[in-house]
C-alpha angles and dihedrals in degrees: 000000000000128000114236116245114264116239126210089259089062094063111115091236095048110128093007096111097104092045093048090049091050091051092047095049092044091047092051091051093047093047092049090052091049092048092049093051091047090053093044093050108032123174131212124244094269099032128106106262095239096167094055091042091051093045092053095044094046090045090054092048089052093048088056090051095045096047092054092046092049099043104032103029131065114319107279129214108282091244095050096087098048091042096049104032108031093025114036100021094035089054093043099051118064131200092170094058089045090055092044091050091053090049092048092050090052092047090049090055099254105123093154093057090043092052092047092050092045091053099037099050100062093038093050092042094052091045091049091051090051091048091050092050094045099045093045092050091050094045092048095043092242099118 
């Protein structure tokens, strides 16, 4: 049995140009917003990284809102979900900075703050996502 030749249209990325552009533009916007907030609200070497914590929690709240609007509301534009979720909110939230902040707190001799931040971030992020989902469903009459 022979395998048919794959054509260019069979490539997994075929036809994904508009989606990839939407993700890239959204990601750039989200990353710029995150960067701006990090610069506006810096923290010292031993301080709780409030800007990163807030960015991740607010980003998770917004992902809850956006997911409900995109999946339970009127049919959105096909590029809305990749632009808003993977792009804007994916670029806005930051697991890498969260991990780096924990490492920097440990290196600066602040294990208590590091442990608190390490525990509080995922708990607050998951709770914020749930709140975003719940409030949006109630506000839209979908829940």
